[in-house]
N, C-alpha and C positions, 0 to 999 in steps of 0.2 A: 504494500500500500504506500502510495506516495504521500508525503507530508511536506507542506510548505510552511515556512515560518517567516513572517515579516518582523522587522525590528527597525528602530530608529525614529519612530514617531514621537510626538510630544507637543508641548505648548511653547510657542515662541512669540515674540513681539514682531510686529510688521517690520520687514526689512531683515529679519533673521534668516538663518539657514538650518536646514536639516538634511541628513543623508539617510535614506531608507535602503535597507538591504533585505533581500529575500533569499533564503537558502532552502535546499531540497534535501530530504532524507527518505530512506525507504526505497521502494521500487519493486520490480524493475521498471525502468522507464527509458524512453528515448525522446528527447526533446524535439518537438516540431516547432513550438513557439513558447515564449516565456516573456513575461513583462509585468506592467503595472496598469491597473485600473483604479479608479477612485469613485466613491459614492458619497454625495452630499445627502444630508437628511431629507427624505421625501423625494429624492430624485433617482433616476436610473444610473446604472453604471456608466462611467465614461472612460474611454480608453485614453491612457496617458502616453504609454510607450510600449512597443512590442518588438521583440527580436525573433527572427525566424532562423531555422537551422541552415538556411542557405546563405546566411550572413546579412540578409537585408533587415532593415528596421523600419518601423512606422512610428513616428514621434509626433504626437498631436500638439505638444507644448514645447517643441524644440526652440531653443533660444531662451526659454525661461528655466527649464530643467535640463540637467545633463544625465544621460542614460547610458549605462554600461551593462554589457552582457558578457559574463565569463563562461565560455562554453566548455571549459575544462572542469571548473568547479561547479558549474550549473548554478550560478548566482546572478541575480540582477540587482543593480544598484541605481538608485534615483537620487541624484544630488540636486537639492532644491535651494537656490539662493534668492536673496531679496524677496522673501515670501510676502505675499499680500493676504488679507483676510479671505479672499475668494479661493484660496488654495486649501482652506479648511475642509477636510473630508476624511473618510476612512479610506486608506490606500490598501489595495489588495493585490496579491500576486497570483496570477493563474499560470498553469503549465499545461500546454496541450501536448498530449503524447502521440507520437507519430504512429506507433504500431498498434496501440489499443484504441486509438480514436477517442480518447477521453480527455476531459479537462478537469484538473484538480485545482482547488483554490485554497489559499491560506485564510486565516481568520481575520486578517487585516491589522493595520496599525493606524491609530488615530492621530491626525495632524490638526492642530488648532492654532490658528494665527490670530493674535489679538491686535487690534488697531491702536 
C-alpha cells in the first residue's frame, strides 16, 4: 500500500515563505505522475504543480512557487515564497501509479497566510 506524507505547512505572515515536501513509502508503485494540489475551504481541488514520468511538468503557479520532483527519491517539493493570504489552503500530494492505474493521496498539510 502506498502512503504519502506531506510536511512543511504552517502559519506565516504575508510575505513569508514555506517549503512543502511530500514523500512516499510502501508500495509497490511506479510513478506516472506526482505533484501538488490544494483545496481552499468550500472549494474544489486545484492543481498547483504536477510532474510526469517523462520529465514534463505542468505548473499552474509557476513564477510564484518553485516545484521540484526527485524521481530517485520519489519526493516532490513546493517552495513557496512571498506568500499572500490567497495561498491559504490545504496542500495535498497525489501519486498516480502507472501500472495499477490508481491515484493515492496524502492527508495534506495546512498552509495559513495571515495578512
